[in-house]
C-alpha positions in Angstrom: 9.7 -16.0 -0.8 8.2 -13.7 1.7 4.7 -13.7 3.1 3.4 -10.1 2.7 0.2 -8.8 4.3 -1.4 -5.6 4.4 -2.4 -5.0 8.0 -3.9 -1.6 7.7 -6.2 -0.4 6.2 -8.6 -3.3 6.5 -10.3 -4.6 3.4 -13.4 -2.5 2.3 -12.5 0.2 4.9 -13.9 3.7 4.2 -11.3 6.4 4.6 -12.5 9.9 5.6 -9.4 12.0 5.0 -9.9 15.6 3.2 -6.3 15.8 1.9 -6.6 12.3 0.5 -3.6 10.8 2.4 -3.9 7.1 2.8 -1.9 5.4 5.6 -0.6 1.8 4.5 1.1 -0.6 6.8 2.2 -4.2 6.2 3.8 -7.4 7.6 6.7 -9.0 6.1 7.9 -12.5 7.0 10.6 -13.4 7.3 12.5 -10.4 8.1 13.4 -8.3 4.9 17.0 -9.1 3.5 19.3 -6.1 3.3 19.1 -5.8 -0.4 15.3 -6.4 -0.8 12.8 -3.5 -1.1 9.2 -3.0 -0.8 7.1 -1.4 -3.5 3.6 -0.1 -2.7 1.0 -0.2 -5.3 -2.3 2.0 -5.8 -4.7 0.5 -8.4 -1.7 -1.9 -9.5 0.7 1.0 -10.3 3.8 1.6 -8.3 3.6 4.6 -5.8 6.7 6.4 -4.6 10.2 4.6 -4.6 10.9 1.0 -3.3 12.3 1.1 0.1 12.7 -1.1 3.2 9.9 0.7 5.1 6.8 -1.5 6.0 4.7 1.6 6.2 3.9 4.5 3.8 1.6 7.5 3.3 0.1 7.6 -0.2 -0.9 11.4 -0.8 -3.5 12.9 -2.9 -5.7 9.8 -3.5 -8.8 10.7 -5.5 -12.3 10.1 -4.2 -13.6 6.6 -4.8 -12.8 3.1 -4.7 -9.3 2.0 -5.0 -7.0 -1.1 -4.7 -3.9 -1.2 -2.5 -1.2 -3.6 -2.8 2.7 -4.2 -2.1 5.3 -6.4 -3.3 8.8 -7.2 -2.4 11.6 -6.8 -4.9 15.1 -8.4 -5.0 18.2 -6.4 -5.8 17.6 -7.2 -9.6 13.9 -6.2 -9.3 12.6 -9.5 -9.3 9.4 -10.2 -7.3 10.0 -12.2 -4.1 6.6 -11.9 -2.5 3.2 -10.1 -3.1 0.4 -8.9 -0.7 -3.2 -9.7 -1.7 -4.9 -6.4 -2.7 -7.0 -4.6 -0.3 -10.0 -2.4 -1.3 -10.5 1.0 0.2 -13.0 3.7 -0.5 -11.7 7.3 -0.1 -14.3 9.9 1.1 -13.4 13.5 1.2 -15.6 15.9 3.1 -17.5 18.4 1.0 -20.5 20.6 1.3 -22.4 17.9 -0.4 -21.9 14.9 1.8 
């Protein structure tokens, strides 16, 4: 089993990004096995393809509060570790705020 921790953004972080891009980084211990992959999650749904990368940019995140997560998947798709979810608040610039 892996220990998976989202290192950025911090829990309850307010993201001010007009394009809605959300940068996510995590720590995985021990080092990822060659056949294992990381799946990032937005509101408990997979985002993008699973890969060996420990960081990603989730594009076009809507304004509002979202849950960010990640899990490590084995070669057959089985869960081998999961990060605790982090809540973020996406704020986009507008003439109203």
